[in-house]
C-alpha positions as CSV (number, residue, x, y, z in Angstrom):
1,X,20.3,16.3,-24.3
2,X,22.0,18.7,-21.9
3,X,22.0,17.2,-18.5
4,X,24.6,18.0,-15.8
5,X,25.4,15.1,-13.5
6,X,27.5,15.7,-10.4
7,X,29.8,12.7,-9.7
8,X,30.7,14.2,-6.3
9,X,27.2,14.0,-4.9
10,X,26.0,11.2,-2.7
11,X,22.9,10.8,-4.9
12,X,23.5,8.0,-7.3
13,X,24.0,9.0,-10.9
14,X,21.0,7.1,-12.2
15,X,18.8,8.9,-9.6
16,X,20.2,12.3,-10.7
17,X,19.4,11.4,-14.3
18,X,15.9,10.2,-13.4
19,X,15.2,13.4,-11.4
20,X,16.4,15.6,-14.3
21,X,14.2,13.7,-16.9
22,X,11.3,13.6,-14.5
23,X,11.4,17.4,-14.1
24,X,11.4,17.9,-17.9
25,X,8.5,15.6,-18.3
26,X,6.4,17.0,-15.5
27,X,7.2,20.6,-16.5
28,X,6.1,19.9,-20.1
29,X,9.6,20.4,-21.6
30,X,9.3,16.8,-22.8
31,X,5.9,16.3,-24.4
32,X,3.8,13.1,-24.2
33,X,4.8,10.8,-27.0
34,X,8.3,12.4,-27.5
35,X,11.1,10.0,-28.0
36,X,13.9,9.8,-25.4
37,X,17.5,9.1,-26.6
38,X,18.6,5.5,-26.8
39,X,20.6,4.4,-23.7
40,X,23.9,3.8,-25.5
41,X,24.4,7.2,-27.1
42,X,23.0,9.0,-24.0
43,X,25.5,7.2,-21.8
44,X,28.3,8.2,-24.1
45,X,27.1,11.8,-24.1
46,X,26.8,12.0,-20.3
47,X,30.0,10.1,-19.6
48,X,28.3,7.3,-17.6
49,X,27.7,3.6,-18.0
50,X,24.8,2.3,-20.1
51,X,23.5,0.6,-16.9
52,X,23.1,4.0,-15.3
53,X,20.8,5.2,-18.1
54,X,18.9,1.9,-18.2
55,X,18.4,2.1,-14.4
56,X,16.9,5.6,-14.7
57,X,14.7,4.6,-17.6
58,X,13.5,1.4,-15.7
59,X,12.6,3.5,-12.7
60,X,10.6,6.0,-14.7
61,X,8.9,3.1,-16.6
62,X,7.9,1.6,-13.3
63,X,6.3,4.9,-12.3
64,X,4.4,5.2,-15.6
65,X,6.3,8.3,-16.8
66,X,7.8,6.6,-19.9
67,X,6.9,3.7,-22.1
68,X,9.4,1.3,-23.6
69,X,8.5,-0.4,-26.9
70,X,10.4,-3.4,-28.3
71,X,12.3,-2.3,-31.3
72,X,11.2,1.3,-31.1
73,X,12.8,2.9,-28.0
74,X,11.6,4.9,-25.0
75,X,8.9,7.5,-25.1
76,X,7.3,9.9,-22.7
77,X,4.0,8.2,-21.7
78,X,0.9,9.6,-23.5
79,X,-1.4,8.3,-20.8
80,X,-0.7,11.2,-18.6
81,X,-2.8,13.3,-20.9
82,X,-5.9,11.4,-20.0
83,X,-5.7,12.1,-16.3
84,X,-4.4,8.8,-15.0
85,X,-3.2,8.9,-11.4
86,X,0.5,7.8,-11.4
87,X,1.6,5.6,-8.6
88,X,5.2,5.0,-7.7
89,X,6.4,1.4,-7.8
90,X,6.7,1.3,-4.0
91,X,2.9,2.0,-3.8
92,X,2.0,-1.0,-5.9
93,X,1.4,-4.6,-4.8
94,X,4.0,-7.0,-6.0
95,X,1.7,-8.6,-8.6
96,X,1.2,-5.1,-10.2
97,X,5.0,-4.4,-10.2
98,X,5.5,-7.7,-12.0
99,X,3.2,-6.4,-14.8
100,X,5.6,-3.5,-15.6
101,X,8.2,-5.8,-17.1
102,X,8.4,-9.1,-19.0
103,X,8.7,-10.5,-22.5
104,X,4.9,-10.8,-22.8
105,X,4.4,-7.0,-23.0
106,X,3.0,-6.1,-26.4
107,X,5.6,-3.4,-27.1
108,X,3.2,-1.2,-29.0
109,X,1.7,2.2,-28.4
110,X,-1.9,2.2,-27.4
111,X,-3.9,4.6,-29.5
112,X,-5.6,6.6,-26.8
113,X,-6.4,9.4,-29.2
114,X,-8.4,7.0,-31.5
115,X,-12.0,8.3,-32.0
116,X,-11.2,11.7,-30.6
117,X,-11.6,13.5,-34.0
118,X,-8.7,14.8,-36.1
119,X,-7.2,18.2,-36.4
120,X,-8.0,19.6,-39.9
121,X,-4.6,21.2,-40.0
122,X,-2.9,17.9,-39.5
123,X,-2.5,15.6,-42.5
124,X,-2.9,12.0,-41.3
125,X,-0.9,9.5,-43.3
126,X,-0.4,7.3,-40.3
127,X,-3.9,5.8,-39.8
128,X,-4.7,2.2,-40.6
129,X,-8.1,2.6,-42.1
130,X,-9.8,4.1,-45.2
131,X,-11.7,7.3,-45.7
132,X,-14.7,7.2,-43.4
133,X,-16.4,9.9,-45.5
134,X,-17.0,7.4,-48.2
135,X,-19.1,5.2,-45.9
136,X,-22.7,4.8,-47.1
137,X,-24.1,6.5,-44.1
138,X,-27.7,7.0,-45.4
139,X,-27.8,3.3,-46.4
140,X,-26.5,2.3,-43.0
141,X,-29.1,4.5,-41.2
142,X,-31.9,2.9,-43.2
143,X,-30.5,-0.6,-42.5
144,X,-30.3,0.1,-38.8
145,X,-33.9,1.4,-38.8
146,X,-35.1,-1.6,-40.8
147,X,-33.4,-4.0,-38.3
148,X,-34.9,-2.3,-35.3
149,X,-38.3,-2.2,-37.0
150,X,-38.2,-5.9,-38.0
151,X,-36.5,-7.3,-34.8
152,X,-37.6,-4.8,-32.2
153,X,-35.7,-5.1,-28.9
154,X,-34.3,-8.5,-30.0
155,X,-31.9,-6.6,-32.2
156,X,-30.3,-5.1,-29.1
157,X,-29.8,-8.5,-27.4
158,X,-27.2,-11.2,-27.7
159,X,-26.7,-12.8,-31.1
160,X,-26.1,-16.5,-31.9
161,X,-22.5,-17.0,-30.7
162,X,-21.6,-18.1,-34.2
163,X,-23.1,-14.9,-35.6
164,X,-26.4,-14.0,-37.2
165,X,-27.3,-16.7,-39.7
166,X,-28.3,-14.3,-42.5
167,X,-25.1,-12.3,-42.0
168,X,-22.9,-15.4,-42.2
169,X,-24.6,-16.5,-45.3
170,X,-23.9,-13.2,-47.0
171,X,-20.3,-13.2,-45.7
172,X,-19.8,-16.6,-47.4
173,X,-21.1,-15.1,-50.6
174,X,-18.7,-12.2,-50.4
175,X,-15.8,-14.6,-49.7
176,X,-16.8,-16.7,-52.7
177,X,-16.5,-13.6,-54.9
178,X,-12.9,-13.2,-53.6
179,X,-12.0,-16.8,-54.3
180,X,-12.4,-18.0,-50.7
181,X,-14.3,-21.2,-50.4
182,X,-16.1,-21.1,-47.0
183,X,-19.6,-22.1,-46.1
184,X,-21.8,-20.2,-43.5
185,X,-21.2,-23.1,-41.1
186,X,-17.4,-22.4,-41.2
187,X,-17.8,-18.7,-40.4
188,X,-17.5,-17.3,-36.8
189,X,-18.4,-13.6,-36.5
190,X,-16.1,-11.7,-34.1
191,X,-15.8,-8.2,-32.8
192,X,-13.3,-7.1,-35.4
193,X,-10.5,-9.0,-37.0
194,X,-8.2,-8.3,-34.1
195,X,-10.4,-10.5,-31.9
196,X,-10.4,-13.2,-34.6
197,X,-6.5,-13.2,-34.6
198,X,-6.5,-13.3,-30.8
199,X,-8.9,-16.3,-30.6
200,X,-6.8,-18.2,-33.1
201,X,-3.5,-17.5,-31.4
202,X,-5.1,-18.3,-28.0
203,X,-6.4,-21.6,-29.2
204,X,-2.9,-22.6,-30.4
205,X,-1.1,-21.9,-27.2
206,X,0.9,-24.9,-26.1
207,X,1.8,-26.0,-29.6
208,X,5.1,-24.1,-29.6
209,X,6.6,-20.8,-28.5
210,X,7.2,-19.1,-31.8
211,X,4.8,-17.2,-34.0
212,X,6.2,-17.3,-37.6
213,X,5.4,-14.0,-39.2
214,X,6.3,-12.0,-42.3
215,X,9.0,-9.4,-41.9
216,X,7.8,-6.6,-41.8
217,X,4.6,-7.5,-40.2
218,X,1.4,-5.9,-39.0
219,X,2.5,-4.2,-35.7
220,X,-0.6,-4.9,-33.7
221,X,-0.4,-8.6,-34.6
222,X,3.1,-8.7,-33.2
223,X,1.9,-7.0,-30.0
224,X,-1.0,-9.4,-29.7
225,X,1.2,-12.5,-30.1
226,X,3.8,-11.2,-27.6
227,X,1.0,-10.5,-25.1
228,X,0.0,-14.2,-25.4
229,X,3.5,-15.3,-24.6
230,X,4.7,-16.0,-28.2
231,X,8.1,-15.0,-29.5
232,X,7.5,-13.7,-33.1
233,X,10.0,-14.9,-35.6
234,X,10.2,-12.8,-38.8
235,X,10.7,-14.3,-42.2
236,X,12.0,-11.9,-44.8
237,X,10.1,-11.3,-48.1
238,X,11.0,-11.0,-51.7
239,X,8.9,-10.0,-54.7
240,X,6.8,-13.2,-54.4
241,X,6.1,-13.0,-50.7
242,X,7.5,-14.9,-47.7
243,X,10.8,-16.4,-48.6
244,X,10.8,-20.2,-48.5
245,X,14.2,-21.2,-47.3
246,X,14.0,-19.2,-44.0
247,X,10.5,-20.4,-43.6
248,X,11.6,-24.0,-44.0
249,X,14.4,-23.5,-41.5
250,X,12.0,-22.0,-39.0
251,X,9.5,-24.9,-39.3
252,X,12.3,-27.4,-39.2
253,X,13.3,-26.1,-35.8
254,X,10.1,-27.4,-34.3
255,X,9.3,-24.4,-32.1
256,X,6.6,-22.9,-34.4
257,X,3.0,-22.7,-33.1
258,X,1.6,-21.2,-36.3
259,X,2.4,-19.2,-39.4
260,X,0.7,-15.8,-39.6
261,X,0.5,-14.4,-43.1
262,X,-1.3,-11.5,-44.9
263,X,-1.1,-12.5,-48.6
264,X,-3.2,-9.7,-50.0
265,X,-1.8,-6.1,-49.9
266,X,0.1,-6.7,-46.7
267,X,0.2,-4.3,-43.8
268,X,2.6,-2.5,-43.7
269,X,4.4,-3.2,-47.0
270,X,1.5,-3.4,-49.4
271,X,3.1,-6.5,-50.9
272,X,1.0,-9.3,-52.5
273,X,2.1,-13.0,-52.3
274,X,2.0,-14.5,-55.8
275,X,0.1,-17.7,-56.6
276,X,3.1,-20.0,-56.8
277,X,4.4,-18.8,-53.4
278,X,0.9,-19.3,-51.8
279,X,0.9,-22.9,-52.9
280,X,4.5,-23.4,-51.6
281,X,3.7,-21.9,-48.2
282,X,0.7,-24.1,-47.8
283,X,2.6,-27.2,-48.8
284,X,5.4,-26.4,-46.4
285,X,3.0,-25.8,-43.5
286,X,1.3,-29.1,-44.2
287,X,4.6,-31.0,-44.4
288,X,5.5,-29.7,-40.9
289,X,2.0,-29.9,-39.5
290,X,1.9,-26.2,-38.7
291,X,-1.4,-24.2,-38.9
292,X,-1.7,-21.0,-40.9
293,X,-3.6,-17.9,-39.7
294,X,-4.4,-16.0,-42.9
295,X,-5.3,-12.3,-42.4
296,X,-7.2,-10.8,-45.4
297,X,-8.0,-7.4,-43.9
298,X,-8.5,-5.5,-47.2
299,X,-8.7,-8.3,-49.8
300,X,-11.4,-6.4,-51.7
301,X,-9.2,-3.4,-52.4
302,X,-7.5,-4.7,-55.6
303,X,-6.7,-2.0,-58.1
304,X,-4.9,-4.0,-60.7
305,X,-4.4,-7.7,-61.6
306,X,-6.7,-10.6,-60.8
307,X,-7.9,-12.4,-57.7
308,X,-5.6,-15.1,-56.5
309,X,-6.6,-18.2,-54.5
310,X,-6.7,-17.8,-50.8
311,X,-4.5,-19.8,-48.5
312,X,-7.7,-21.1,-46.9
313,X,-8.9,-22.5,-50.3
314,X,-5.5,-24.0,-51.0
315,X,-4.9,-25.4,-47.5
316,X,-8.3,-26.6,-46.3
317,X,-8.4,-27.6,-42.7
318,X,-4.8,-26.5,-42.2
319,X,-5.7,-22.8,-42.5
320,X,-7.9,-20.3,-40.7
321,X,-9.0,-17.2,-42.6
322,X,-9.6,-13.9,-40.8
323,X,-11.1,-10.8,-42.3
324,X,-13.2,-7.7,-41.4
325,X,-15.6,-5.2,-42.8
326,X,-14.4,-2.5,-40.5
327,X,-11.4,-1.3,-42.5
328,X,-13.5,-0.9,-45.6
329,X,-16.7,0.5,-44.1
330,X,-16.2,2.1,-40.7
331,X,-13.7,0.9,-38.0
332,X,-16.1,1.6,-35.2
333,X,-18.4,-1.2,-36.4
334,X,-16.0,-3.8,-35.0
335,X,-17.4,-6.6,-37.1
336,X,-15.0,-9.2,-38.3
337,X,-15.0,-13.0,-38.8
338,X,-12.8,-16.0,-39.0
339,X,-13.4,-19.1,-41.1
340,X,-12.2,-22.5,-39.9
341,X,-13.0,-26.2,-40.4
342,X,-13.4,-29.2,-38.1
343,X,-12.5,-29.1,-34.4
344,X,-10.7,-25.7,-34.8
345,X,-14.1,-24.1,-35.5
346,X,-15.7,-25.6,-32.4
347,X,-12.8,-24.6,-30.2
348,X,-12.8,-21.0,-31.6
349,X,-16.6,-20.9,-30.9
350,X,-16.0,-22.0,-27.3
351,X,-13.4,-19.3,-26.8
352,X,-15.5,-16.6,-28.4
353,X,-18.4,-17.5,-26.1
354,X,-16.3,-17.6,-23.0
355,X,-14.6,-14.2,-23.7
356,X,-17.4,-12.1,-25.2
357,X,-20.5,-14.3,-25.9
358,X,-21.3,-12.9,-29.3
359,X,-20.6,-10.0,-31.7
360,X,-23.1,-7.1,-31.6
361,X,-26.3,-8.3,-33.1
362,X,-27.6,-4.9,-34.4
363,X,-24.4,-4.3,-36.4
364,X,-24.7,-7.7,-38.0
365,X,-28.4,-7.2,-38.9
366,X,-27.6,-3.8,-40.5
367,X,-24.6,-5.1,-42.4
368,X,-26.6,-8.1,-43.6
369,X,-29.1,-5.6,-45.1
370,X,-26.3,-3.6,-46.8
371,X,-24.8,-6.8,-48.2
372,X,-28.1,-8.2,-49.4
373,X,-29.1,-5.2,-51.6
374,X,-25.7,-4.7,-53.3
375,X,-24.7,-1.5,-51.4
376,X,-21.4,-3.1,-50.2
377,X,-20.3,-3.9,-53.8
378,X,-21.1,-0.4,-54.9
379,X,-19.1,1.0,-51.9
380,X,-16.1,-1.2,-52.9
381,X,-16.2,0.0,-56.5
382,X,-16.3,3.6,-55.4
383,X,-13.5,3.1,-52.9
384,X,-11.3,1.3,-55.4
385,X,-11.5,4.3,-57.8
386,X,-10.8,6.9,-55.2
387,X,-8.0,5.0,-53.5
388,X,-6.2,4.2,-56.7
389,X,-6.2,7.9,-57.6
390,X,-4.8,8.7,-54.2
391,X,-2.2,6.1,-54.4
392,X,-1.0,7.5,-57.7
393,X,-1.0,11.0,-56.2
394,X,1.1,9.9,-53.3
395,X,3.6,8.0,-55.5
396,X,3.9,11.1,-57.8
397,X,4.5,13.4,-54.8
398,X,7.2,11.0,-53.5
399,X,8.9,11.1,-56.8
400,X,8.8,14.9,-57.0
401,X,9.5,15.8,-53.4
402,X,11.6,12.9,-51.9
403,X,14.5,12.1,-54.2
404,X,16.5,9.1,-52.8
405,X,13.4,7.6,-51.1
406,X,11.8,4.5,-52.6
407,X,8.2,3.3,-52.6
408,X,7.0,0.4,-54.8
409,X,3.6,0.7,-56.3
410,X,1.1,-1.5,-54.4
411,X,-1.6,-3.2,-56.5
412,X,-4.1,-2.8,-53.8
413,X,-4.7,-2.0,-50.1
414,X,-4.1,1.2,-48.1
415,X,-0.4,1.6,-47.7
416,X,2.8,2.7,-49.4
417,X,6.0,1.3,-47.7
418,X,8.6,4.1,-47.9
419,X,12.3,3.1,-47.7
420,X,14.4,6.0,-46.4
421,X,17.9,6.9,-47.7
422,X,20.9,5.7,-45.7
423,X,21.5,8.0,-42.8
424,X,17.9,8.9,-42.0
425,X,16.2,7.3,-39.0
426,X,12.5,6.5,-39.2
427,X,11.7,7.5,-35.6
428,X,13.5,10.8,-36.0
429,X,11.8,11.6,-39.3
430,X,8.4,10.7,-37.9
431,X,8.9,13.1,-35.0
432,X,10.1,15.8,-37.3
433,X,7.2,15.3,-39.6
434,X,4.7,15.5,-36.7
435,X,6.1,18.9,-35.8
436,X,5.4,20.0,-39.3
437,X,1.8,18.9,-39.3
438,X,1.9,15.5,-40.9
439,X,1.5,12.1,-39.2
440,X,3.4,9.1,-40.5
441,X,3.7,5.6,-39.1
442,X,7.2,4.7,-38.0
443,X,8.1,1.3,-39.4
444,X,10.1,0.1,-36.4
445,X,7.3,-1.7,-34.6
446,X,6.6,-3.8,-37.7
447,X,9.8,-5.8,-37.3
448,X,9.8,-8.9,-35.1
449,X,13.5,-8.6,-34.4
450,X,14.4,-5.1,-32.9
451,X,17.9,-5.7,-34.2
452,X,16.9,-6.1,-37.8
453,X,19.0,-3.7,-39.9
454,X,15.9,-2.5,-41.7
455,X,14.0,-1.6,-38.6
456,X,14.8,2.1,-38.7
457,X,14.7,2.4,-42.5
458,X,10.9,2.6,-43.3
459,X,7.8,4.6,-42.9
460,X,4.3,3.4,-43.6
461,X,2.2,5.9,-45.4
462,X,-1.6,5.6,-45.8
463,X,-2.8,6.9,-49.2
464,X,-6.5,6.1,-48.7
465,X,-7.7,8.3,-45.8
466,X,-6.8,11.8,-47.2
467,X,-7.7,13.7,-50.4
468,X,-5.0,13.9,-53.1
469,X,-4.4,17.6,-52.3
470,X,-3.8,16.9,-48.7
471,X,-1.6,13.9,-49.5
472,X,0.6,16.1,-51.7
473,X,0.8,18.7,-48.9
474,X,1.7,16.0,-46.4
475,X,4.5,14.5,-48.6
476,X,5.8,18.1,-49.1
477,X,5.9,18.5,-45.3
478,X,7.7,15.2,-45.0
479,X,10.3,16.5,-47.4
480,X,10.8,19.6,-45.2
481,X,11.1,17.3,-42.2
482,X,13.8,15.3,-43.9
483,X,15.6,18.5,-44.8
484,X,15.5,19.6,-41.2
485,X,17.5,16.5,-40.3
486,X,20.1,17.3,-42.9
487,X,18.8,15.4,-45.9
488,X,17.8,16.7,-49.3
489,X,16.4,20.1,-50.2
490,X,14.2,22.2,-47.9
């Protein structure tokens, strides 16, 4: 980055750097979302101390010009694109200035573009959901009409805070088919699975400071836990799942509030915890009296193998089980649920009622109709076939176009976890790919420890949302992006 700093001027060097970067941002030379150089290499390039660069970045962060994400780096703020009025730090009251810094910031990028409609020219391998075009829209329209006809204006009112009884009964039936033993009385309907995770983590505040998570981990869960004051502690995984020795050491320390695990087709890695490891994790958690939050966001999307017992079934009252229909049907439905036993259920219900009273009734009524007539099962069968074909198309394209890259074949889910060759940085490659019309998810935010040596070595690729032809095109563009950074063939 060519910036001239004048050591003879009275203006402090950090202020000169800030002014130069501010001009580039406001003039559009640095686009919203673009990554700024890390402070250490930039300080070496400019011949200044690292503190000088950090001071400039901190000042711009306070003014809302840049965003700093734990483990990912500094980026030009995307929020300017939606017309937010930017205030300088001096114009803010002290309580607002305090919100600009702190360990409880999520450290994730807020998806302001979600729901805005995609560009057909852009291949989206970064999204976290399936193909919305497979959603049984006609069935859902009929189910909505049926609910409104049957319930009238009641369907637009508040639901039972626990969730509509008929819907919870059908959810219990779906869970039973997955090997999850939960009764309707143990199910609390939420506005998406993210709310379910938030309720569980909020309930457990005060037990300990650490959230024990898989490494890598679902990035939005890490952000959620940080925002609630937890320090995520990553436990590395092997072919069986979360490794037991580091987990035992973390629990022995006595600082753990809970264990968060995604045993089926994990986000981002696509890994599946084997049956023996599931039992061992539940046994360890029980020995150290540590609750488990089990996230089963796409448990129905199994392409090979057999169903395995859930942690909830194995662990009884020591486990809470969170899941959603949004990822498999339509993300905008925002209908999820959490299963829990005993006082944990009552406390979750209290928190749900205090925060949002109830999940949308009309969506629950319509989904109950879809579940009751077998449409959901038909949708899952169709989605499994399509997604398995797309997974194979992606892995074939990676083998053909990206020599030296590595992606293991997931037996279900939505994602391939792509390991980059040595010397390639995930953030740089994601930026280069975006410029060539393909979106990929940088794996950095998926690591609890920003200093993890693997943090810059992975991309998460969604194989479910695009057609096989577009997937192949996207992987080809990713190959060209890697070549532009000096790796492989163009």
